[in-house]
N, C-alpha and C positions, 0 to 999 in steps of 0.2 A: 329306296325302300322303305316304307313306314313299319315300324316295329310296335306292337303291342304294349301300350301302356303297363309297368309293373306295379307292384305295391307301394314299394317305396317311393316312386314318382307320382302315384294318386295322393299319397299323404303331402308330398310337397304342393301338388296342386290344389289340394284342399286348404292348405296354409295360405297358400297366395291368394285363393278365393275368398277366404275370411278377411285378410286384410283389405281386399278391393272393396268388400261390401262395407267394412267398418270404417273405412278411410274417408274423412270428412273433406280433406284436400287431396290434390293430385299427389303431392310429395309423400302424404302417409298412406298411400298405396304402394310405394315401394319398398322392398325388404333387402336386408343385406344378404349376399349370398354367403353361405355357411351355417353352422350350426344346424337347427331344424330344417334349413333350408339348403340342403345338401348339394354341393356343387356338381357332383357328376348325374343326379338327378335333373337338377336345371339346364344343364349342357344337353341333354337328352329331349327334355321336354322344348327347348328352344330350338332345336333343331327341326322339330316337328310344328314350330310355330305356335304353340301352347302359352310361351312365355315370351318376355323381351328383356334382356339385360343391357345395361350400360354402366359406364364408369361410374362407380359409388360417389365421388366428389361431385357429380353433377345433379345427384337427386336426393342426397342424404346430407345430413349435418356434418361436420367436420368431427372425427373421432380419432384421438391420440393413438390408440392401440390399432387402427385400421390400417393394414399394409398396403404399400403402393401398388396400384394394378386391381385393388378390390373392385367388385361388380355388385352392382344391385339389381334387383328383379321384380319384374311387375306380370301378372296374367294378363294373357290377351283375351280379346272377345271369342276367339276361337277355343280357348283353354275354358272359359266360362261354358260354353256350349258342350265341348265334349264331357267337362264335368256333370253338367245337368243330365246328357245323355248317359252316363255312367249310374247316376243315382235312378233314373228311371228303370233300366235295366236290373240292377240289382235290387231295389227296395221290394222286398216280398211282406214287409210287415203292416202296409197302411193301404187296404183297398179303400176307393173313394165313398163317401156315405151313401151314393146311388146303388153301388155294387152291393153294399151289404144290405140295403133295404131289400132290395132284390132277393138276395140270398135267404132272405126270412119270408119272402112270400111265395107262396105254393103255386102262383100262376107262371112261375120261371123255374128253369131248370139250370143247373150248372154244367157246363160243358170245358172239359180241359182240352185244350188245342196244342198240338206241337207246334214249335216255330214256323214249319214248313206249312202247315196247315192255316196258320195265322196270316200268311203272307197270301195264301190261297184265297182266303174271305175276304182280307182288303182288295185283291183283286177283282172280285166279284162284285164288291160295295161299289166300286169305281165304275164297273161296267153294267151295273142294273139300268140305268137310264135307258139303254139301248137294247134291253132284253125284253122280248114280247111275251114271255110266258112266266116272268118271275113272281113266284109266291108272295115275297115279302118286299114292303117299301125299303127305298134305300136309307131313309131316316132311321127305320127300326134296327137296321145291322150297324148302322154307323153309331148308333147309341151304344150297342153292346160292345163294338169295338174301341170307342173312346172310354168307356168304363172298364174295360178289362183290366184285369189283376194278374202280373206276371209273379210266378212263383219260383224262385232260383232253388229250391231244394229239388223240385221236380222237372225244372226247365218246361214247363208248360205256362201257357196263357189261360187262365181263368175267366170265362165269360157267363152271364146270365141271360138267357133267351127265354122269351116266350113261345109258344105255339107257332106264331108266324116267323118269328127268328129261327126257329128250329127248322121250320120249312124251307126257308132261305139257304141255310148252312146245309141242308140236305140237297137243295138243288145247284150249290156250288160244287160240291163234292161230285155230284151225278154229272155235271157238265164236264169237270176234269176226268173222271171215268171214262167218259166217252171220247173225248178228245186228248186226253193225256195218259195219266197215271191213274191206277185204281186204288193206290195203298191207302189215300186217306178214305177214300169210300168204304172200302172194306174194314179199316179199323174203327171208323164212327160208327159203322153199323153194328161191328161185335161190341162195341164199348157201350153204345146208347140206344141201339136198335132202330139207327136213324137210317131213314128210307126215303126217297123220292119216288112217288107213284107213278107207274107208267100211265100216259095218257089213254083215255079210253076212246077206241074208235068211233066216228061219229056216222061213218058210211056203214051200211047194211053189209055183212060178210056176204060174199057171191060163192055158191056153192053147186057144185054139179050134182043135178040128180040123176039116180041109176035108170030112171023110167023116161026121162027126158031125151029128145033127140040129140044127137052129138052136138049141133050147132046151137041148141038151146040151155039156158040156165035158169035156175030157180033160186030167188032171193030168200033168204032165212034172216028173220031178225036173230041178233046175237043173243 
């Protein structure tokens, strides 16, 4: 079973990634296990496939003080990927320039989505080409999704929407409310007044007249 990476293991992974980026040769990307490269952390990371160890004498220069059986370690591509993902999840200090520009534009409104709501919107954006009554183009929503800024303090995704994007978000939570859960629709309505308008019937309403025969009807315009 895969365990969650701990703080000390992240530090070792950062150390290995720095060596990988700085190394000009393959040999320079290997580091001796020990010291800042904690042995227990290395064992846990290697178990998950995030780094690889080999006998130190195979990749490191001879060192008189090195104990027999010493190991050397190098980060794997999977380790680099999980570190990049970790940075993306936890970096709350640097929204992209496009997000910052829209935050200052009165044509856009910021909406903070919970992780589950963010997942719902991504699902909706994927489905958009197959939706006949969608009020927003897929490109509009994907732009907001790509530029979204994750705030670790509040555990919210902060997005910038114009009126069309807001209509798309309202449609997404409206569909989810009809087919699944109403939680997102209700929360976003309370927080932002977000509402998907009910479609207006195009067929005149059929109303029974009190003076008409039982088998007759009177059509009245709504």
